[in-house]
C-alpha positions as CSV (number, residue, x, y, z in Angstrom):
1,T,-10.6,-12.1,-40.2
2,T,-9.9,-15.4,-39.1
3,N,-11.8,-18.6,-40.5
4,S,-13.3,-21.4,-38.0
5,N,-14.4,-23.6,-40.8
6,H,-11.9,-26.0,-40.6
7,H,-10.8,-29.5,-39.6
8,Y,-8.4,-29.1,-37.1
9,P,-9.4,-30.3,-33.4
10,I,-10.4,-27.4,-31.0
11,C,-9.4,-26.6,-27.6
12,E,-11.0,-26.2,-24.1
13,N,-11.8,-22.6,-23.2
14,L,-9.7,-22.4,-20.2
15,L,-9.6,-18.6,-19.9
16,K,-13.5,-18.5,-19.5
17,R,-13.6,-14.9,-19.8
18,D,-11.4,-14.5,-16.7
19,F,-9.5,-11.7,-18.0
20,F,-7.4,-10.8,-14.5
21,A,-4.3,-11.4,-14.2
22,D,-1.9,-11.0,-11.2
23,I,1.7,-11.6,-12.6
24,P,3.0,-11.2,-16.0
25,N,3.1,-14.0,-18.5
26,S,0.7,-16.3,-16.9
27,K,-2.1,-15.2,-19.6
28,W,-1.6,-14.1,-23.0
29,V,-4.2,-13.7,-25.8
30,G,-4.0,-13.0,-29.6
31,D,-5.8,-12.2,-32.8
32,I,-5.1,-10.7,-36.3
33,T,-6.4,-7.8,-38.2
34,Y,-5.8,-5.9,-41.4
35,I,-5.0,-3.0,-42.9
36,R,-5.9,-1.3,-46.3
37,T,-2.4,-0.2,-47.9
38,D,-2.5,1.0,-52.0
39,E,-0.2,-2.1,-52.3
40,G,-2.8,-4.2,-50.8
41,W,-3.8,-5.7,-47.0
42,L,-1.4,-5.8,-44.7
43,Y,-1.9,-8.3,-42.0
44,L,-1.0,-7.9,-38.0
45,A,-0.9,-10.6,-35.6
46,T,-0.3,-9.6,-32.0
47,V,-0.2,-11.1,-28.2
48,K,-1.1,-9.2,-25.5
49,D,-0.2,-10.1,-21.8
50,L,-3.3,-9.7,-19.4
51,C,-1.7,-8.5,-16.5
52,T,1.1,-5.5,-17.9
53,K,-1.9,-5.0,-20.9
54,K,0.9,-4.7,-23.2
55,I,1.6,-5.9,-26.8
56,V,4.6,-8.4,-26.1
57,G,4.4,-9.9,-29.2
58,Y,3.4,-9.2,-33.0
59,A,4.1,-9.7,-36.8
60,F,3.4,-8.4,-39.7
61,S,2.5,-10.2,-43.5
62,E,1.1,-10.1,-46.7
63,R,-0.6,-13.3,-46.3
64,I,-2.7,-14.3,-43.3
65,D,-1.4,-17.7,-42.4
66,A,-0.2,-20.1,-39.6
67,N,3.6,-18.7,-40.0
68,L,1.8,-15.4,-39.1
69,V,0.9,-16.2,-35.6
70,V,3.5,-18.2,-35.0
71,A,6.4,-15.1,-35.6
72,A,4.0,-12.9,-33.0
73,L,4.3,-15.9,-30.6
74,S,7.8,-16.5,-31.0
75,M,8.6,-12.5,-30.5
76,A,6.4,-12.4,-27.4
77,Y,8.5,-15.6,-26.2
78,N,11.4,-14.7,-26.9
79,R,11.4,-11.4,-25.4
80,Q,9.6,-12.0,-22.6
81,K,10.9,-15.6,-21.6
82,P,7.9,-16.8,-19.4
83,D,9.2,-19.3,-17.1
84,G,5.7,-20.5,-15.2
85,D,2.2,-21.8,-16.0
86,L,1.1,-19.9,-19.1
87,I,-2.3,-19.9,-21.4
88,F,-2.6,-18.5,-24.7
89,H,-6.0,-17.8,-25.8
90,S,-7.4,-17.4,-29.0
91,D,-10.3,-17.6,-31.3
92,R,-10.9,-21.0,-33.1
93,G,-9.2,-19.6,-36.5
94,V,-7.5,-21.7,-38.8
95,Q,-4.3,-20.1,-37.9
96,Y,-4.1,-20.9,-34.2
97,A,-6.0,-24.3,-34.8
98,S,-3.0,-25.5,-37.2
99,N,-0.8,-28.2,-36.6
100,K,2.3,-25.6,-37.0
101,Y,0.6,-23.1,-34.1
102,R,0.1,-26.1,-32.0
103,E,3.5,-27.3,-32.2
104,A,5.3,-23.7,-31.4
105,L,2.8,-23.6,-28.2
106,A,4.1,-27.0,-27.2
107,A,8.0,-26.1,-28.0
108,F,7.3,-22.9,-25.5
109,G,5.6,-24.9,-23.0
110,I,2.6,-22.8,-23.5
111,T,-1.2,-24.0,-22.8
112,Q,-3.5,-23.4,-25.5
113,S,-7.3,-22.2,-24.8
114,M,-9.9,-21.3,-27.3
115,S,-13.2,-19.1,-27.2
116,R,-16.3,-20.8,-27.7
117,K,-18.0,-21.0,-30.7
118,G,-19.5,-17.5,-32.6
119,D,-19.0,-16.1,-28.9
120,P,-16.6,-12.9,-29.8
121,Y,-16.9,-11.8,-26.3
122,D,-14.7,-14.6,-25.4
123,N,-11.3,-12.8,-26.8
124,T,-12.9,-9.2,-26.5
125,V,-9.3,-8.1,-24.7
126,A,-7.3,-8.9,-27.7
127,E,-9.7,-7.5,-30.1
128,N,-9.7,-4.0,-27.8
129,F,-6.3,-3.3,-28.8
130,F,-7.3,-3.4,-32.7
131,S,-10.1,-0.9,-32.2
132,C,-7.4,1.6,-29.8
133,L,-5.3,1.1,-33.1
134,K,-7.6,1.8,-35.6
135,N,-9.3,4.6,-34.2
136,E,-6.3,6.2,-32.7
137,L,-4.0,6.0,-36.0
138,V,-5.0,3.7,-38.8
139,H,-8.5,5.3,-39.7
140,H,-6.4,8.8,-39.7
141,K,-3.8,7.5,-42.4
142,H,-3.5,6.6,-45.9
143,Y,-0.8,4.2,-46.5
144,K,0.8,4.1,-50.1
145,T,2.8,0.9,-48.9
146,R,2.8,-2.1,-46.7
147,A,6.0,-0.8,-45.3
148,E,4.7,2.6,-44.5
149,A,2.0,1.0,-42.5
150,Q,4.0,-1.3,-40.6
151,A,6.6,1.5,-39.9
152,D,3.9,3.4,-38.2
153,I,2.0,0.8,-36.3
154,F,5.4,-0.4,-34.9
155,A,5.8,3.1,-33.8
156,Y,2.5,3.1,-32.1
157,I,2.9,-0.1,-30.6
158,E,6.8,0.8,-29.0
159,T,6.4,4.3,-28.1
160,Y,2.7,4.8,-27.1
161,Y,0.9,1.8,-26.3
162,N,3.1,0.0,-24.3
163,A,5.3,3.0,-23.0
164,I,2.3,5.8,-22.4
165,C,-0.9,4.4,-23.1
166,P,-3.1,4.6,-20.4
167,H,-4.6,1.1,-19.3
168,S,-7.2,0.5,-16.7
169,G,-4.5,-0.6,-13.9
170,I,-1.3,-3.1,-12.9
171,C,-1.8,-5.9,-10.3
172,V,1.4,-7.9,-9.3
173,T,1.4,-10.7,-6.6
174,L,4.3,-11.8,-4.9
175,N,4.8,-14.7,-2.5
176,L,7.6,-14.8,-0.3
177,N,6.6,-18.0,1.1
178,G,8.7,-17.9,4.0
179,H,12.0,-16.0,2.1
180,S,13.1,-13.1,2.6
181,I,13.9,-10.1,0.2
182,K,17.1,-7.7,0.6
183,A,16.2,-4.6,-1.7
184,P,18.4,-1.7,-1.2
185,E,17.0,0.1,-3.8
186,S,13.2,1.1,-4.0
187,F,10.4,-1.7,-5.3
188,D,9.8,0.2,-8.5
189,S,13.1,-0.9,-9.8
190,V,12.9,-4.5,-8.8
191,L,9.5,-4.8,-9.4
192,F,7.8,-2.7,-11.5
193,K,9.7,-3.1,-15.1
194,Y,6.1,-3.1,-16.5
195,D,4.8,-0.1,-15.0
196,P,2.9,2.0,-17.8
197,K,4.1,5.2,-16.2
198,T,0.8,6.8,-16.3
199,N,-1.9,8.0,-13.9
200,N,-3.5,4.9,-13.6
201,P,-3.0,2.7,-10.2
202,C,-0.7,-0.2,-9.8
203,Y,-1.4,-3.0,-7.6
204,L,0.9,-4.6,-5.4
205,T,0.2,-7.5,-2.8
206,I,2.9,-9.4,-1.1
207,N,2.3,-12.4,0.9
208,G,4.4,-13.8,3.7
209,D,3.7,-16.8,5.8
210,D,1.9,-16.9,9.4
211,N,4.7,-16.7,11.6
212,R,6.2,-13.8,10.0
213,Q,9.5,-15.4,9.0
214,S,9.2,-13.8,5.5
215,T,11.0,-10.4,5.6
216,I,11.9,-7.2,3.8
217,D,14.9,-5.6,4.3
218,N,15.7,-1.9,3.9
219,A,13.1,-1.6,0.8
220,T,11.0,1.5,-0.4
221,F,7.7,1.1,-1.9
222,G,6.7,3.2,-4.8
223,L,6.4,3.9,-8.5
224,S,8.8,5.5,-10.8
225,S,6.5,8.1,-12.1
226,I,5.5,10.8,-9.7
227,N,1.8,10.4,-11.8
228,S,1.3,7.1,-10.8
229,Y,0.0,5.8,-7.4
230,L,0.7,2.1,-5.6
231,N,-2.2,0.3,-3.8
232,L,-0.4,-1.9,-1.4
233,T,-1.3,-4.7,0.5
234,I,1.3,-6.2,2.6
235,N,0.3,-9.5,4.6
236,N,2.5,-11.6,7.4
237,V,5.6,-9.9,6.5
238,T,8.4,-8.6,8.8
239,L,9.5,-5.3,7.9
240,N,13.3,-4.1,9.0
241,Q,14.4,-1.0,8.0
242,R,17.5,1.0,8.9
243,G,18.7,4.5,7.8
244,D,16.9,7.3,7.2
245,K,14.6,5.6,4.2
246,N,11.0,6.5,4.3
247,I,9.4,2.9,3.9
248,F,6.3,4.0,1.6
249,F,7.8,7.0,-0.1
250,G,6.5,7.6,-3.6
251,V,3.2,5.7,-3.0
252,G,1.4,9.0,-4.0
253,D,-2.3,8.8,-3.5
254,G,-2.4,5.3,-3.1
255,D,-3.3,3.3,0.2
256,V,-0.9,1.1,2.3
257,L,-2.8,-1.9,4.1
258,L,-0.6,-4.0,6.7
259,N,-2.4,-7.1,7.7
260,H,-0.2,-8.9,10.3
261,C,2.9,-7.2,9.9
262,T,5.8,-6.2,12.3
263,V,7.7,-3.1,11.6
264,N,11.0,-2.7,12.9
265,Y,12.8,0.8,12.2
266,E,16.0,2.0,13.3
267,A,17.9,5.5,12.1
268,Q,20.3,7.7,13.3
269,A,20.7,11.5,12.8
270,I,23.5,13.8,13.2
271,H,22.4,17.2,14.5
272,S,24.6,20.2,14.2
273,A,24.4,22.9,17.2
274,D,24.8,26.8,16.7
275,S,28.2,25.9,18.9
276,G,29.3,23.7,16.0
277,Q,29.4,20.8,17.7
278,E,27.6,17.8,16.5
279,S,25.6,15.7,18.2
280,T,24.5,12.0,17.2
281,F,20.8,10.9,18.0
282,S,19.5,7.0,17.6
283,W,16.4,5.9,17.7
284,K,14.4,2.5,17.5
285,F,10.7,1.6,17.0
286,N,8.7,-1.5,16.6
287,Y,5.2,-1.9,16.0
288,D,2.6,-4.8,15.3
289,F,0.2,-4.2,12.7
290,A,-2.8,-6.3,12.9
291,D,-5.0,-4.7,10.5
292,S,-4.1,-1.2,9.6
293,T,-4.7,1.0,6.5
294,L,-1.9,4.4,5.9
295,N,-3.7,6.5,3.4
296,H,-2.1,8.6,0.9
297,C,1.4,7.8,2.1
């Protein structure tokens, strides 16, 4: 769709086909496609996050120009509000190489990356979405107007692809760096705002520090969907739990790997005897995990 025969400078390929991202808003990819309507072509530009696998920005136009890709980038930036190092990767198309697009990237603090000449595999993850879109929707429809096509594709992105479409997996890394987390609510509401709620795995790694000064207090680990499962790795962290919560409730069929962790658990229960009298039982335990796996918690 894009024209790489232009006089604009070309950026280095920083992505280098490393399509894995362990945190959101660290690697974005973009591309342009076209949809046939009776009124003419409708062009669609997208921005995809390689961690969450979601389309975080998109724009439609009857013209394939720099305004189209800038609009998609602006939507992604305003929606996600990235605050760390972020790479945006695309092909060498004139729209992405244009001064207007480079200025938008600079204004947002995003580093640009481009595919090598004549190598479509460098940006295949961006093109993969278009394959899904056309095979699952567009090729089964006949659009009379651009507005009809735009409304249909909008619904596909927001209500299916981003919400329930199965993806290969979600990977998240949390580095505590000596800090502590107090999480009275389960981690699914804290960390998994981008959980696709599918039957695919989520991978969460939590890294503490060598002397276990990083702590997690009163947290449960699990996902909001009973059909999902979590593979959890915790390194060099002290977990403090009080009450009757199961620390690893909701992990499903995933595995929990504790490396050099300490678990302090304190709970209290009230037992009612046949006589009507109530007795209170309290218990505590402390366990050091050098290298242990808890299967199917």
